[in-house]
DOBA-244292 format. One record per residue: residue number from 1; x, y, z of N, C-alpha, C in turn. Coordinates in nm, 4 decimals, m for minus. Layout:
  pos       npx       npy       npz      capx      capy      capz       cpx       cpy       cpz
  NUM         X         Y         Z         X         Y         Z         X         Y         Z
...
// end
This chain:
  pos       npx       npy       npz      capx      capy      capz       cpx       cpy       cpz
    1    3.0429   m5.7042   m7.0278    2.8762   m5.6563   m7.0972    2.8132   m5.8053   m7.0068
    2    2.6866   m5.7547   m6.9677    2.6263   m5.8869   m6.9223    2.5669   m5.9777   m7.0220
    3    2.5799   m6.1403   m7.0197    2.5499   m6.2190   m7.1297    2.4183   m6.3363   m7.0338
    4    2.3655   m6.3259   m7.1304    2.2116   m6.4303   m7.0865    2.2512   m6.5612   m7.1717
    5    2.2012   m6.6352   m7.1068    2.1959   m6.7689   m7.1922    2.0452   m6.8079   m7.1171
    6    1.9880   m6.8883   m7.2119    1.9054   m6.9723   m7.1933    1.8873   m7.1361   m7.1871
    7    1.8005   m7.2284   m7.1223    1.8065   m7.3461   m7.1164    1.7378   m7.4034   m7.2343
    8    1.8647   m7.5363   m7.2703    1.8185   m7.5811   m7.4128    1.6791   m7.6018   m7.4077
    9    1.6076   m7.6813   m7.2720    1.5073   m7.6846   m7.3265    1.3788   m7.6036   m7.3857
   10    1.4220   m7.4421   m7.3164    1.3633   m7.3460   m7.3904    1.3902   m7.3116   m7.5371
   11    1.4804   m7.3650   m7.5510    1.5868   m7.3334   m7.7120    1.4834   m7.4310   m7.7971
   12    1.4293   m7.5179   m7.7631    1.3697   m7.6897   m7.8475    1.2652   m7.5562   m7.9073
   13    1.1858   m7.4943   m7.8094    1.0411   m7.4574   m7.9020    1.0581   m7.3134   m7.9682
   14    1.1774   m7.2248   m7.8714    1.1630   m7.0988   m7.9638    1.3072   m7.0461   m7.9903
   15    1.3698   m6.9339   m8.0565    1.4686   m6.9125   m8.1086    1.5010   m6.8288   m7.9742
   16    1.6426   m6.8937   m7.8982    1.7132   m6.7585   m7.7810    1.8302   m6.8041   m7.7870
   17    1.9256   m6.7237   m7.8772    2.0653   m6.7575   m7.8392    2.0845   m6.6682   m7.7458
   18    2.2226   m6.7028   m7.7104    2.2577   m6.6104   m7.5803    2.3563   m6.5064   m7.6763
   19    2.3308   m6.4168   m7.5530    2.4113   m6.2496   m7.6375    2.4693   m6.1581   m7.5265
   20    2.5706   m6.1135   m7.5790    2.6082   m5.9697   m7.4838    2.5642   m5.8773   m7.4682
   21    2.5008   m5.7611   m7.3956    2.4715   m5.6346   m7.4080    2.5233   m5.5315   m7.3229
   22    2.5548   m5.4471   m7.4084    2.6498   m5.3468   m7.3521    2.5773   m5.2508   m7.2730
   23    2.4435   m5.2576   m7.3134    2.3359   m5.1473   m7.2700    2.2562   m5.1896   m7.1748
   24    2.2817   m5.3106   m7.1250    2.1478   m5.3658   m6.9920    2.2128   m5.3981   m6.8616
   25    2.1489   m5.2849   m6.7703    2.2050   m5.2543   m6.6473    2.1422   m5.3263   m6.5395
   26    1.9995   m5.3557   m6.6127    1.8788   m5.4720   m6.5010    1.8909   m5.5714   m6.5705
   27    1.8197   m5.6822   m6.5191    1.7638   m5.7887   m6.5328    1.6712   m5.7456   m6.6449
   28    1.5463   m5.6714   m6.6134    1.4357   m5.6166   m6.7156    1.4694   m5.5615   m6.8561
   29    1.6128   m5.4982   m6.8677    1.6452   m5.3998   m6.9634    1.7112   m5.5570   m7.0572
   30    1.8397   m5.6382   m6.9930    1.8726   m5.7503   m7.0691    1.7254   m5.7945   m7.1342
   31    1.6223   m5.8354   m7.0241    1.5174   m5.9369   m7.0872    1.4373   m5.8480   m7.2208
   32    1.4468   m5.7307   m7.1889    1.3531   m5.6608   m7.2990    1.4601   m5.6589   m7.4151
   33    1.5736   m5.6717   m7.4140    1.6752   m5.6552   m7.5190    1.6540   m5.8126   m7.6374
   34    1.6460   m5.9353   m7.4725    1.6546   m6.0378   m7.6207    1.4722   m6.0460   m7.6752
   35    1.3798   m6.0141   m7.6173    1.2330   m5.9766   m7.6445    1.1974   m5.9314   m7.8119
   36    1.3345   m5.8226   m7.7985    1.3714   m5.7300   m7.8908    1.3651   m5.8295   m8.0260
   37    1.5222   m5.9340   m8.0012    1.5786   m5.9901   m8.0692    1.4648   m6.1094   m8.1247
   38    1.3356   m6.1593   m8.0066    1.2815   m6.2646   m8.0862    1.1854   m6.2473   m7.9911
   39    1.0893   m6.1656   m8.1087    0.9400   m6.1143   m7.9678    0.8531   m6.2370   m7.9523
   40    0.8372   m6.3760   m7.9629    0.7982   m6.4885   m7.9371    0.8576   m6.5270   m7.8173
   41    0.9446   m6.5347   m7.7878    1.0374   m6.5564   m7.6493    0.9708   m6.4841   m7.5407
   42    0.9228   m6.3728   m7.5585    0.8488   m6.3276   m7.4490    0.7044   m6.4089   m7.4193
   43    0.6343   m6.4348   m7.4713    0.5384   m6.5568   m7.3986    0.5686   m6.6631   m7.3683
   44    0.7068   m6.7339   m7.3446    0.7690   m6.8180   m7.2597    0.8353   m6.7297   m7.1532
   45    0.8417   m6.6906   m7.1606    0.9494   m6.6028   m7.0096    0.8598   m6.5716   m6.9120
   46    0.7499   m6.4331   m6.9555    0.6659   m6.3434   m6.8628    0.5650   m6.3393   m6.9155
   47    0.4529   m6.3482   m6.8075    0.3105   m6.3416   m6.8476    0.2758   m6.2206   m6.8526
   48    0.1370   m6.1577   m6.9018    0.1289   m6.0629   m6.9813    0.1190   m5.9830   m6.8913
   49    0.1398   m5.9384   m6.7763    0.1955   m5.8201   m6.6969    0.3367   m5.8329   m6.6585
   50    0.3797   m5.8839   m6.7527    0.5685   m5.8304   m6.7352    0.6145   m5.9095   m6.6293
   51    0.5515   m6.0243   m6.5520    0.6192   m6.0889   m6.4459    0.6808   m6.2436   m6.4493
   52    0.7817   m6.2564   m6.4100    0.8012   m6.3575   m6.4855    0.7291   m6.5188   m6.4522
   53    0.7031   m6.6085   m6.5074    0.5957   m6.7366   m6.4975    0.6606   m6.7522   m6.4098
   54    0.6033   m6.9031   m6.3657    0.5903   m6.9464   m6.2407    0.7057   m7.0673   m6.2678
   55    0.6807   m7.1231   m6.3865    0.7944   m7.2271   m6.4784    0.9595   m7.1458   m6.5110
   56    0.9875   m7.0476   m6.4633    1.0766   m6.9844   m6.5017    1.1861   m6.9423   m6.3956
   57    1.3243   m6.9816   m6.4000    1.3713   m6.9332   m6.2784    1.5088   m6.8434   m6.3342
   58    1.5346   m6.7615   m6.2941    1.6487   m6.6737   m6.3371    1.7775   m6.7102   m6.2466
   59    1.8764   m6.7086   m6.2534    2.0318   m6.6998   m6.2002    2.1256   m6.5802   m6.2603
   60    2.1464   m6.4878   m6.1397    2.2335   m6.4066   m6.1705    2.4032   m6.4010   m6.1288
   61    2.4432   m6.4456   m6.1791    2.6499   m6.4654   m6.1155    2.6157   m6.5812   m6.0225
   62    2.5377   m6.7064   m6.0415    2.5101   m6.8399   m5.9950    2.4536   m6.8283   m5.8429
   63    2.3908   m6.7219   m5.8506    2.2751   m6.7090   m5.7606    2.1350   m6.6514   m5.7991
   64    2.0088   m6.7466   m5.7506    1.8766   m6.7320   m5.7766    1.8400   m6.6195   m5.7738
   65    1.7145   m6.5256   m5.8538    1.7017   m6.4705   m5.8488    1.5455   m6.4659   m5.7796
   66    1.5399   m6.3936   m5.6231    1.3785   m6.3863   m5.5805    1.2859   m6.3204   m5.6354
   67    1.3904   m6.2067   m5.7247    1.2476   m6.0989   m5.7781    1.1401   m6.1530   m5.8855
   68    1.0465   m6.1698   m5.8951    0.9794   m6.2063   m5.9579    0.8571   m6.0949   m6.0812
   69    0.8937   m6.0153   m5.9888    0.7624   m5.8728   m6.0570    0.8513   m5.7620   m6.1274
   70    0.9220   m5.7539   m5.9890    1.0472   m5.5857   m6.0179    1.1186   m5.6507   m6.0593
   71    1.1249   m5.6503   m6.2495    1.2781   m5.6860   m6.2475    1.3407   m5.5932   m6.2892
   72    1.3247   m5.4475   m6.2838    1.3926   m5.3423   m6.3235    1.4889   m5.3158   m6.1957
   73    1.4368   m5.3943   m6.0805    1.5216   m5.3994   m5.9363    1.6204   m5.4412   m5.9551
   74    1.6459   m5.5434   m6.0484    1.7396   m5.6625   m5.9879    1.8587   m5.6435   m6.0706
   75    1.9378   m5.5287   m6.0479    2.0341   m5.5122   m6.1175    2.1526   m5.5948   m6.1636
   76    2.2271   m5.5673   m6.2588    2.3273   m5.6629   m6.2977    2.4702   m5.5536   m6.3101
   77    2.5634   m5.6422   m6.2871    2.7046   m5.5615   m6.2947    2.7531   m5.6199   m6.4518
   78    2.9022   m5.5155   m6.5149    2.9476   m5.5295   m6.6103    2.9124   m5.6413   m6.6966
   79    3.0042   m5.7606   m6.5547    3.0412   m5.8550   m6.6668    2.9276   m5.9948   m6.5624
   80    2.8303   m5.9711   m6.5580    2.7244   m6.0695   m6.5135    2.7043   m6.1674   m6.6082
   81    2.6550   m6.2733   m6.5341    2.6134   m6.3917   m6.5948    2.4311   m6.4399   m6.5910
   82    2.3845   m6.4584   m6.6714    2.2278   m6.4850   m6.6518    2.1792   m6.5876   m6.7095
   83    2.1725   m6.6602   m6.6726    2.0736   m6.7954   m6.6772    1.9346   m6.7995   m6.6911
   84    1.8924   m6.7946   m6.7549    1.7303   m6.8477   m6.7596    1.6968   m6.9692   m6.7846
   85    1.6279   m7.0339   m6.6862    1.5882   m7.1734   m6.6999    1.4437   m7.1939   m6.7072
   86    1.3842   m7.2903   m6.7446    1.2501   m7.3112   m6.7669    1.2399   m7.4418   m6.6968
   87    1.1271   m7.4774   m6.6002    1.1061   m7.5704   m6.5166    1.0640   m7.6914   m6.6177
   88    1.0947   m7.8129   m6.5743    1.0163   m7.9306   m6.6524    0.9323   m8.0078   m6.5763
   89    0.8470   m8.0302   m6.6338    0.7227   m8.1255   m6.5470    0.6907   m8.2814   m6.6150
   90    0.5939   m8.3184   m6.5472    0.5696   m8.4707   m6.6398    0.4909   m8.5738   m6.5257
   91    0.4488   m8.6347   m6.5639    0.4243   m8.7465   m6.4530    0.4787   m8.8689   m6.4624
// end
């Protein structure tokens, strides 16, 4: 089962526990399951069009995903590890 983990910085603002998903075969399906678990999480990860926000980076099995728009095209293996990171900014 694919497992999704969210960065601790994001978890400071919204509940985003890691979980395994038996039904998620794509990044979009896995994120949608996370959004069902906590609808507030959606606004931190994707914009109004469903695209990854500029400050969000996703790693799948240690590889940075370059897909930011067509998340349904990013396939997951049954044992995939997905990490969702939110960039920090400051001055």
